[in-house]
Each structure stands twice: as C-alpha cells, then as structure tokens.
MIKOL-793635 format. One record per residue: residue number from 1; x, y, z of N, C-alpha, C, O, CB in turn. Coordinates in Angstrom, 2 decimals, padded with zeros to 5 digits. Glycine has a CB too. Layout:
num/n.u/n.v/n.w/ca.u/ca.v/ca.w/c.u/c.v/c.w/o.u/o.v/o.w/cb.u/cb.v/cb.w
NUM/X/Y/Z/X/Y/Z/X/Y/Z/X/Y/Z/X/Y/Z
...
***
This chain:
num/n.u/n.v/n.w/ca.u/ca.v/ca.w/c.u/c.v/c.w/o.u/o.v/o.w/cb.u/cb.v/cb.w
1/166.71/-056.55/036.12/165.89/-055.55/036.87/165.09/-054.75/035.94/163.92/-054.48/036.19/166.74/-054.62/037.73
2/165.75/-054.31/034.75/165.34/-053.38/033.86/163.95/-054.05/033.07/162.99/-053.35/032.76/166.62/-053.02/032.87
3/164.01/-055.41/032.83/163.07/-056.13/032.24/161.78/-056.14/033.23/160.64/-055.88/032.84/163.66/-057.52/031.92
4/162.08/-056.45/034.43/160.95/-056.39/035.63/160.19/-055.22/035.61/158.97/-055.09/035.49/161.52/-056.45/037.07
5/161.15/-054.29/035.74/160.41/-052.75/035.57/159.60/-052.97/034.42/158.42/-053.20/034.64/161.48/-051.35/035.27
6/160.00/-052.94/033.21/159.46/-052.70/031.81/158.15/-053.59/031.95/157.10/-053.18/031.45/160.57/-053.19/030.46
7/158.19/-054.83/032.63/157.07/-055.80/032.54/155.95/-055.12/033.43/154.81/-054.88/033.03/157.52/-057.36/033.09
8/156.36/-054.89/034.44/155.39/-053.99/035.51/154.79/-052.75/034.78/153.58/-052.54/034.89/156.33/-053.37/036.89
9/155.48/-052.05/034.15/154.91/-051.15/033.67/153.97/-051.26/032.42/153.16/-050.37/032.19/155.79/-050.43/033.54
10/154.07/-052.29/031.67/153.14/-052.75/030.63/151.82/-053.23/031.25/150.68/-052.92/030.88/153.79/-053.89/029.79
11/152.19/-054.08/032.33/150.86/-054.68/033.02/150.05/-053.40/033.54/148.87/-053.21/033.27/151.24/-055.78/034.39
12/150.83/-052.57/034.32/150.07/-051.32/034.96/149.32/-050.79/033.79/148.10/-050.69/033.95/151.08/-050.11/035.65
13/149.79/-050.44/032.69/149.14/-049.64/031.48/147.90/-050.56/031.10/146.77/-050.13/030.91/150.26/-049.41/030.08
14/148.26/-051.75/031.02/146.93/-052.51/030.45/145.90/-052.47/031.62/144.74/-052.12/031.42/147.23/-054.21/029.98
15/146.28/-052.75/032.59/145.22/-052.77/033.67/144.58/-051.37/034.01/143.37/-051.28/034.19/145.84/-053.36/034.98
16/145.23/-050.50/034.08/144.46/-049.30/034.32/143.85/-048.42/033.16/143.07/-047.49/033.34/145.28/-048.49/035.06
17/144.28/-048.83/032.04/143.94/-048.06/030.70/142.56/-048.69/030.38/141.66/-047.97/029.94/145.13/-048.29/029.37
18/142.37/-049.98/030.58/141.21/-050.73/030.10/139.84/-049.94/030.47/139.75/-049.13/031.39/141.23/-052.23/030.76
19/138.77/-050.31/029.57/137.87/-049.57/029.86/136.65/-050.77/030.20/136.74/-051.84/029.60/137.66/-048.47/028.68
20/135.67/-050.59/031.05/134.68/-051.42/031.19/133.50/-051.20/030.64/133.00/-050.11/030.91/134.51/-051.59/032.25
21/132.76/-052.08/029.80/131.85/-051.75/029.24/130.45/-052.14/030.36/130.28/-053.21/030.94/132.01/-052.41/027.84
22/129.57/-050.92/030.41/128.54/-051.13/031.18/127.20/-051.68/030.50/126.69/-051.19/029.49/128.35/-049.95/031.82
23/126.76/-052.67/031.13/125.81/-053.67/030.18/124.35/-053.41/030.43/123.49/-053.98/029.76/126.06/-055.32/030.48
24/124.05/-052.53/031.46/122.60/-052.07/031.68/122.21/-050.71/032.42/123.15/-050.04/032.83/121.96/-053.12/032.44
25/121.05/-050.31/032.60/120.78/-049.37/033.39/121.27/-048.95/034.52/121.79/-047.87/034.76/119.94/-049.46/033.56
26/121.04/-050.04/035.34/121.47/-050.16/036.62/123.20/-049.92/036.86/123.62/-049.19/037.76/120.97/-051.59/037.03
27/123.94/-050.51/036.08/125.32/-050.20/036.20/125.61/-048.72/035.61/126.35/-048.00/036.28/126.15/-051.33/035.45
28/125.14/-048.29/034.58/125.19/-046.74/034.13/125.10/-046.02/035.21/126.03/-045.39/035.71/124.09/-046.25/033.19
29/123.75/-046.09/035.71/123.45/-045.00/036.77/124.23/-045.13/037.99/124.39/-044.09/038.64/122.01/-045.01/037.17
30/124.84/-046.39/038.50/125.71/-046.53/039.74/127.05/-045.72/039.32/127.67/-045.06/040.16/126.03/-048.23/040.14
31/127.41/-045.81/038.16/128.71/-045.50/037.72/128.49/-043.77/037.43/129.47/-043.04/037.59/129.17/-046.54/036.26
32/127.38/-043.28/037.07/127.28/-041.88/036.98/127.06/-041.27/038.49/127.76/-040.30/038.77/126.07/-041.53/035.97
33/126.38/-041.63/039.24/125.85/-041.29/040.59/127.10/-041.45/041.29/127.24/-040.91/042.39/124.59/-042.21/041.17
34/127.95/-042.06/040.83/129.32/-042.25/042.08/130.58/-041.35/041.17/131.78/-041.55/041.39/129.98/-044.50/042.43
35/130.15/-040.49/040.28/131.17/-039.74/039.54/132.13/-040.26/038.59/133.09/-039.56/038.30/131.88/-039.19/040.37
36/131.99/-041.33/038.09/132.76/-042.11/037.39/132.74/-041.44/035.80/131.74/-040.96/035.27/132.22/-043.65/037.57
37/133.97/-041.54/035.23/133.94/-041.06/033.97/133.24/-042.05/033.04/133.55/-043.24/033.11/135.30/-040.74/033.55
38/132.40/-041.67/032.24/131.46/-042.43/031.39/131.46/-041.82/030.03/131.35/-040.61/029.81/130.02/-042.46/031.98
39/131.60/-042.88/029.04/131.64/-042.51/027.50/130.31/-043.31/026.98/129.83/-044.28/027.57/133.20/-043.07/026.64
40/129.84/-042.77/025.87/128.84/-043.23/025.24/129.16/-043.35/023.73/129.63/-042.37/023.15/127.74/-042.43/025.54
41/128.92/-044.54/023.05/129.43/-044.72/021.63/128.00/-045.28/020.82/127.32/-046.16/021.34/130.87/-045.94/021.58
42/127.73/-044.83/019.84/126.30/-045.33/019.21/126.72/-045.80/017.90/127.38/-045.09/017.15/125.05/-044.12/019.04
43/126.32/-047.15/017.56/126.36/-047.59/016.34/124.89/-047.17/015.44/123.93/-047.93/015.37/126.66/-049.13/016.49
44/124.92/-046.26/014.99/123.43/-045.87/014.39/122.83/-047.07/013.65/121.72/-047.54/013.93/123.51/-044.57/013.25
45/123.63/-047.53/012.71/122.94/-048.46/011.72/122.29/-049.80/012.39/121.59/-050.58/011.73/124.02/-048.91/010.61
46/122.60/-049.98/013.72/122.03/-050.84/014.46/120.66/-050.60/015.30/120.07/-051.37/016.06/122.96/-051.14/015.19
47/120.35/-049.24/014.89/118.92/-048.73/015.74/117.89/-048.51/014.76/118.13/-048.43/013.55/119.07/-047.22/016.62
48/116.88/-048.43/015.21/115.62/-048.06/014.57/115.57/-046.62/014.24/115.70/-045.81/015.15/114.47/-048.41/015.43
49/115.42/-046.26/013.15/115.29/-044.88/012.80/113.96/-044.17/012.17/113.46/-044.47/011.08/116.29/-044.71/011.93
50/113.54/-043.28/012.96/112.30/-042.49/012.55/112.75/-041.20/012.01/113.64/-040.51/012.51/111.30/-042.24/013.74
51/112.10/-040.94/011.00/111.96/-039.39/010.22/110.51/-039.18/009.98/109.75/-039.88/009.31/112.79/-039.27/008.59
52/110.17/-037.86/010.79/108.86/-037.51/010.45/107.95/-038.59/010.87/106.97/-038.69/010.13/108.73/-037.22/009.00
53/108.00/-039.49/011.91/107.15/-040.58/012.02/107.45/-041.92/011.00/106.79/-042.93/011.25/105.77/-040.00/011.77
54/108.19/-041.97/010.11/108.20/-042.99/009.32/109.39/-043.49/009.46/110.35/-042.71/009.44/107.87/-042.74/008.09
55/109.61/-044.91/009.63/110.92/-045.88/009.74/111.59/-045.69/008.57/110.93/-045.79/007.54/110.65/-047.46/009.92
56/112.85/-045.43/008.49/113.82/-045.40/007.54/115.20/-046.38/007.68/115.44/-046.84/008.80/114.17/-044.01/007.49
57/115.98/-046.65/006.72/117.24/-047.22/006.94/118.15/-046.48/007.84/118.35/-045.33/007.45/117.87/-047.39/005.73
58/118.72/-046.78/008.88/119.61/-045.97/009.43/120.85/-046.07/008.96/121.39/-047.11/008.59/119.63/-046.09/010.64
59/121.47/-044.59/008.98/122.90/-044.69/008.17/124.12/-045.39/009.17/124.16/-045.53/010.40/123.44/-042.96/007.67
60/125.11/-045.78/008.06/126.17/-046.54/008.60/127.04/-045.25/009.05/127.78/-044.66/008.26/126.91/-047.68/007.48
61/126.90/-044.88/010.34/127.46/-044.07/011.07/127.66/-044.42/012.59/126.83/-045.09/013.20/126.82/-043.01/010.88
62/128.97/-043.85/013.25/129.13/-044.11/014.44/129.52/-042.72/015.01/130.33/-041.95/014.50/130.05/-045.22/014.62
63/128.76/-042.52/016.27/129.18/-041.27/017.10/129.50/-041.52/018.53/129.28/-042.66/018.95/128.08/-040.24/017.09
64/129.97/-040.66/019.32/130.13/-040.81/020.69/130.68/-039.63/021.32/131.27/-038.78/020.65/130.91/-041.91/020.96
65/130.52/-039.53/022.59/131.13/-038.41/023.59/131.34/-038.95/024.88/130.97/-040.06/025.24/130.24/-037.15/023.78
66/132.02/-038.00/025.65/131.98/-038.14/026.96/130.63/-037.54/027.73/130.02/-036.53/027.38/133.21/-037.52/027.42
67/130.36/-038.30/028.71/129.28/-037.81/029.47/129.65/-036.92/030.45/130.12/-037.36/031.50/128.60/-038.80/030.04
68/129.44/-035.28/030.23/129.78/-034.52/031.17/128.93/-034.22/032.07/129.33/-033.83/033.17/130.19/-033.62/030.79
69/127.72/-034.32/031.81/126.53/-034.07/032.57/125.20/-034.89/032.49/124.91/-035.35/031.39/126.22/-032.84/032.27
70/124.58/-035.07/033.28/123.29/-035.88/033.30/122.42/-035.47/034.22/122.65/-034.79/035.21/123.47/-037.24/033.53
71/121.00/-036.10/033.72/120.05/-035.94/034.87/119.35/-037.13/035.04/119.06/-037.76/034.03/119.07/-034.83/034.71
72/118.98/-037.61/036.29/118.00/-038.79/036.75/116.80/-038.49/036.93/116.68/-037.60/037.77/118.29/-039.40/037.91
73/115.66/-038.93/036.42/114.34/-038.84/037.01/113.83/-040.23/037.25/113.69/-041.09/036.38/113.38/-038.06/036.11
74/113.54/-040.39/038.63/112.81/-041.37/038.95/111.28/-041.52/038.61/110.60/-040.53/038.38/113.00/-041.41/040.13
75/110.72/-042.86/038.58/109.54/-043.18/037.95/108.58/-042.02/038.78/108.62/-041.74/039.98/109.10/-044.90/038.13
76/107.75/-041.45/037.76/106.70/-040.45/038.46/106.93/-038.90/038.60/106.09/-038.01/038.75/106.53/-040.91/039.86
77/108.37/-038.84/038.50/108.86/-037.34/039.15/108.38/-036.39/037.83/107.98/-035.26/038.11/110.91/-037.21/039.53
78/108.40/-036.73/036.64/107.92/-035.58/035.57/106.77/-036.54/034.70/106.81/-036.82/033.50/109.45/-034.88/034.41
79/105.83/-036.91/035.64/104.75/-037.91/035.18/105.43/-038.96/033.99/104.96/-039.03/032.85/103.35/-036.98/034.51
80/106.31/-039.56/034.34/107.08/-040.46/033.29/106.64/-041.97/034.01/106.49/-042.09/035.22/109.06/-040.11/033.20
81/106.50/-042.83/033.27/106.04/-044.16/033.56/107.42/-045.12/034.06/107.32/-046.10/034.79/105.27/-044.77/032.12
82/108.60/-044.64/033.54/109.73/-045.48/033.78/110.57/-044.38/034.36/110.32/-043.20/034.13/110.36/-046.29/032.47
83/111.68/-044.83/035.18/112.95/-044.10/035.61/113.98/-044.16/034.35/114.27/-045.16/033.68/113.63/-044.86/037.02
84/114.50/-042.68/034.18/115.29/-042.54/032.87/116.52/-041.47/033.34/116.51/-040.60/034.20/114.21/-041.88/031.48
85/117.33/-041.81/032.60/118.70/-040.87/032.69/118.70/-039.96/031.43/118.62/-040.58/030.37/120.20/-041.84/032.69
86/118.77/-038.61/031.35/119.03/-038.04/030.17/120.27/-037.24/030.12/120.67/-036.62/031.11/117.97/-037.31/029.82
87/120.92/-037.24/028.91/122.31/-036.75/028.74/122.11/-036.04/027.35/121.21/-036.44/026.61/123.53/-038.01/028.76
88/122.91/-035.01/026.97/122.90/-034.42/025.77/124.33/-033.67/025.50/125.12/-033.43/026.42/121.70/-033.49/025.72
89/124.55/-033.34/024.16/125.70/-032.74/023.86/125.60/-031.97/022.62/124.90/-032.33/021.67/126.70/-033.68/023.82
90/126.39/-030.79/022.62/126.10/-029.88/021.31/127.44/-029.61/021.01/128.32/-029.45/021.85/125.16/-028.43/021.48
91/127.60/-029.54/019.57/129.15/-029.03/019.22/128.87/-028.45/017.69/127.89/-028.83/017.04/130.53/-030.49/019.23
92/129.71/-027.61/017.24/129.68/-027.05/016.11/130.55/-028.04/015.23/131.61/-028.54/015.59/130.13/-025.61/016.22
93/129.99/-028.20/014.16/130.55/-029.28/013.07/130.37/-028.56/011.68/129.60/-027.62/011.51/129.64/-030.85/013.07
94/131.21/-029.16/010.67/131.07/-028.78/009.30/130.54/-029.91/008.64/131.20/-030.95/008.61/132.33/-028.32/008.67
95/129.09/-029.80/007.95/128.69/-031.04/007.19/128.55/-030.73/005.81/128.03/-029.69/005.40/127.42/-031.66/007.68
96/128.99/-031.57/005.14/129.04/-031.43/003.16/127.81/-030.90/002.89/127.88/-029.92/002.14/129.14/-033.06/002.06
97/126.45/-031.27/003.32/125.50/-030.79/002.74/124.62/-029.44/003.66/123.86/-028.64/003.13/124.72/-032.05/002.43
98/124.90/-029.46/004.81/124.33/-028.28/005.50/125.21/-027.30/006.02/124.82/-026.40/006.75/123.55/-028.66/006.54
99/126.57/-027.48/005.62/127.75/-026.40/005.94/127.94/-026.25/007.57/127.95/-027.33/008.16/127.31/-024.78/005.26
100/128.06/-025.42/008.13/128.46/-025.23/009.64/126.96/-025.39/010.26/126.01/-024.64/010.02/129.29/-023.58/010.02
101/126.97/-026.44/011.04/125.69/-026.53/012.05/126.19/-027.11/013.37/127.22/-027.75/013.56/124.42/-027.56/011.46
102/125.11/-026.69/014.37/125.28/-027.19/015.63/124.61/-028.86/015.68/123.43/-029.17/015.49/124.53/-026.06/016.68
103/125.76/-029.76/016.00/125.08/-031.14/015.94/124.94/-031.13/017.65/125.75/-030.95/018.56/126.15/-032.62/015.10
104/123.39/-031.42/017.60/122.97/-031.63/019.14/122.38/-033.06/019.15/121.82/-033.47/018.13/121.78/-030.44/019.73
105/122.46/-033.83/020.25/122.29/-035.10/020.30/121.77/-035.03/021.92/122.37/-034.54/022.88/123.67/-035.99/019.85
106/120.50/-035.65/021.86/119.98/-035.99/023.34/119.70/-037.44/023.51/119.04/-038.00/022.63/118.62/-035.21/023.71
107/120.15/-038.18/024.60/119.79/-039.46/024.66/119.14/-039.69/026.15/119.54/-039.07/027.13/121.04/-040.36/024.33
108/118.24/-040.50/026.19/117.25/-040.92/027.34/117.40/-042.18/027.39/117.14/-042.87/026.41/115.78/-040.61/027.20
109/117.80/-042.66/028.44/118.21/-044.30/028.81/117.08/-044.70/029.95/117.06/-044.16/031.06/120.06/-044.50/029.57
110/116.32/-045.54/029.59/115.26/-045.88/030.42/115.73/-047.12/031.43/116.69/-047.81/031.09/114.01/-046.26/029.48
111/115.18/-047.34/032.39/115.35/-048.40/033.34/114.92/-049.86/032.99/114.99/-050.77/033.81/114.65/-048.01/034.48
112/114.42/-050.05/031.51/114.45/-051.24/031.10/115.43/-051.35/029.96/115.26/-052.23/029.11/113.19/-051.64/030.82
113/116.34/-050.59/029.90/117.57/-050.59/028.95/117.27/-050.12/027.67/118.14/-050.07/026.80/118.18/-051.94/028.76
114/116.11/-049.78/027.47/115.85/-049.06/026.22/116.28/-047.58/026.01/116.16/-046.82/026.97/114.47/-049.11/026.04
115/116.77/-047.11/024.83/117.26/-046.09/024.49/116.55/-045.21/023.51/115.97/-045.79/022.59/118.33/-046.42/024.15
116/116.49/-043.86/023.55/115.93/-043.09/022.68/116.96/-041.86/022.21/117.42/-041.12/023.08/114.64/-042.64/023.29
117/117.25/-041.70/021.05/118.32/-040.66/020.72/117.74/-040.02/019.72/117.32/-040.52/018.68/119.72/-041.14/020.31
118/117.71/-038.59/020.15/117.40/-037.52/019.18/118.57/-036.90/018.59/119.50/-036.51/019.30/116.61/-036.47/019.80
119/118.58/-036.78/017.27/119.98/-036.16/016.78/119.43/-035.02/015.79/118.58/-035.28/014.94/121.12/-037.39/015.91
120/119.96/-033.75/015.96/119.38/-032.77/015.32/120.71/-031.73/014.82/121.68/-031.46/015.51/118.24/-032.12/016.34
121/120.46/-031.28/013.53/121.32/-030.23/013.06/120.78/-028.82/013.09/119.92/-028.53/012.26/121.69/-030.53/011.73
122/121.16/-027.96/013.92/120.67/-026.54/013.89/121.43/-025.53/013.27/122.64/-025.48/013.49/120.46/-026.10/015.12
123/120.88/-024.71/012.52/121.69/-023.55/012.15/122.19/-022.64/013.05/121.43/-021.91/013.68/121.06/-022.85/011.36
124/123.42/-022.60/013.18/124.14/-021.79/014.37/123.54/-020.29/014.49/123.42/-019.82/015.62/125.85/-021.67/014.07
125/123.26/-019.73/013.67/122.69/-018.34/013.80/121.25/-018.39/014.17/120.90/-017.88/015.24/122.84/-017.53/012.50
126/120.39/-018.93/013.39/118.82/-019.07/013.90/118.37/-020.09/014.78/117.30/-019.98/015.38/117.95/-019.25/012.81
127/119.16/-021.17/014.90/118.68/-022.55/015.51/117.65/-023.04/014.74/116.83/-023.81/015.25/118.17/-022.48/016.96
128/117.58/-022.69/013.51/116.54/-023.49/012.73/116.85/-024.81/012.54/118.02/-025.04/012.23/116.30/-022.97/011.45
129/115.90/-026.01/012.66/116.23/-027.30/012.61/116.53/-027.62/011.10/115.58/-027.48/010.33/115.13/-028.13/013.23
130/117.68/-028.02/010.62/118.11/-028.56/009.20/117.91/-030.01/009.30/117.41/-030.48/008.27/119.69/-028.22/008.76
131/118.15/-030.84/010.21/117.83/-032.18/010.17/117.40/-032.63/011.63/117.80/-032.09/012.67/119.04/-032.99/009.62
132/116.41/-033.81/011.53/115.84/-033.99/012.90/115.75/-035.68/012.65/114.98/-036.16/011.81/114.18/-033.02/013.26
133/116.38/-036.27/013.26/116.05/-037.65/013.58/116.03/-038.49/014.89/116.76/-038.26/015.86/116.77/-038.23/012.91
134/115.14/-039.45/014.82/115.02/-040.25/016.40/115.40/-041.43/016.13/115.08/-041.94/015.05/113.53/-040.40/017.19
135/116.11/-042.06/016.99/116.79/-043.36/016.92/116.27/-044.19/018.05/116.53/-043.70/019.15/118.34/-043.22/016.98
136/115.66/-045.26/018.08/115.54/-046.18/019.19/116.29/-047.63/019.28/116.27/-048.41/018.33/114.18/-046.41/019.29
137/116.90/-047.90/020.44/117.75/-049.08/020.56/117.83/-049.39/021.95/117.04/-048.92/022.76/119.12/-048.89/019.97
138/118.75/-050.16/022.26/118.86/-050.76/023.59/120.43/-050.65/023.95/121.32/-050.53/023.10/118.29/-052.36/023.59
139/120.60/-050.71/025.26/122.04/-050.64/025.75/122.59/-052.06/025.41/121.93/-053.06/025.68/122.17/-050.28/027.43
140/123.76/-052.14/024.82/124.58/-053.41/024.24/125.17/-054.13/025.57/125.99/-053.61/026.32/125.97/-052.91/023.10
141/124.62/-055.35/025.70/125.14/-056.18/026.93/126.29/-057.27/026.51/126.72/-058.14/027.27/123.84/-057.02/027.63
142/126.67/-057.06/025.24/127.50/-058.15/024.76/126.84/-059.26/023.90/127.35/-059.75/022.89/128.10/-058.76/025.90
143/125.66/-059.58/024.44/124.82/-060.68/023.70/123.80/-060.13/022.70/123.56/-060.71/021.64/124.03/-061.55/024.73
144/123.22/-059.03/023.06/122.09/-058.54/021.99/122.53/-057.83/020.86/121.68/-057.63/019.99/121.09/-057.62/022.59
145/123.56/-057.45/020.68/123.96/-056.75/019.38/123.29/-055.34/019.12/122.78/-054.98/018.06/123.57/-057.69/018.18
146/123.37/-054.71/020.13/122.62/-053.34/020.28/123.23/-052.37/020.02/124.45/-052.47/020.11/122.15/-053.02/021.41
147/122.66/-051.10/019.61/123.35/-049.99/019.16/124.20/-049.25/020.24/125.38/-048.99/019.99/122.39/-049.09/018.56
148/123.78/-048.98/021.18/124.27/-048.04/022.36/125.30/-048.76/023.37/124.96/-049.72/024.06/122.93/-047.54/023.25
149/126.52/-048.23/023.39/127.67/-048.76/024.44/127.85/-048.00/025.48/127.93/-046.83/025.11/129.01/-048.88/023.91
150/127.95/-048.11/026.59/128.56/-047.18/027.41/129.77/-047.86/028.16/129.78/-049.03/028.56/127.53/-046.59/028.37
151/130.85/-046.90/028.27/131.89/-047.41/028.97/132.25/-046.43/029.98/131.98/-045.23/029.99/132.99/-047.75/028.12
152/133.02/-047.25/031.01/133.69/-046.56/032.11/135.18/-046.72/032.23/135.66/-047.84/032.05/133.11/-046.99/033.33
153/135.89/-045.79/032.49/137.23/-045.69/031.93/137.94/-044.97/033.50/137.34/-044.22/034.28/137.28/-044.56/030.24
154/139.17/-045.40/033.61/139.91/-044.79/034.59/140.58/-043.11/034.19/141.28/-042.40/034.92/141.07/-045.92/034.87
155/140.15/-042.87/033.02/140.74/-041.40/032.59/139.79/-040.33/033.51/138.70/-040.55/034.04/140.54/-041.06/030.66
156/140.50/-039.26/033.50/140.13/-038.11/034.23/139.22/-037.32/033.13/139.44/-037.32/031.92/141.48/-037.27/034.80
157/138.18/-036.66/033.80/137.42/-035.73/032.73/138.43/-034.60/032.45/138.14/-033.70/031.66/135.88/-035.07/033.32
***
C-alpha cells in the first residue's frame, strides 16, 4: 500500500510540475489572456545583437523572469503594422563593471513570432543609461534553435 501511494505521489509531482513550452505568438497570447503563469528565458548568444546600430557578437548569457504583467496591441492600434505583446521587468543588480544598476529589459513579441529585446542598465540615482543593447530573435519552437523560450507552468504567481 505504501508503494502504491509513493508511486502515485511521484506521478502527480511529475505531471503537475512539468512546464509546457509555448511555441508561437498565438499560444503565448492565449496563455496570457487566460491568466496563466508564464516565464520567459532568453539565450542571448542565439540572438542578433545591435549596439548603436552596429551588429556585434552577442554575449554567452542567459536571462529570464516571470511575466507579471503584459500589454497587447492589435494591428493598427498604435500605428503598428503587426499585433504585438509587450512585457518588461526592472530589477536592481550588482554588475562588476557598472556597480549597482537597474537592469531594465523590455520584450516585444510580434504576431509573426519575431522578438525584439531591449536591455539597459540604468544608474539607480540619475537613470542615466550605462548600457543599451537591442537583440532580435524569434520564439523557439523546438525546431528553429532560436533564442526566446516561453513556458507555462502550474505554479502560482
């Protein structure tokens, strides 16, 4: 009897703790619109990096966060050619080169699965921009080896 209970407990843990990867804009939008807990992970090295309008080698860095809030804009609402979802996050971090900075990340996901990521370090006192990078990628769909992964999980926010 104890074995059966233990096996059932393991199966429940595996089933309910699994995260499902969202493979496109429509899946992401549906999950967000229905209040699901969504996370984003970015493998920056797989993205195209522009600094001051010039392409540079993207760093071997990975970042991620829970999507606490988002905005959706249908095509044409703000003179936009494509529908998009916009999310952002700001957090105070310590950086070896810049000291304490506000790490600001804004991600815009377009209805064609393209993704624009703006990453900035801001001085916490003056909000002066210390670092400004823009990355371009796509939603990873298991097959395209792209940089941006979205996951939905059963965890509570």
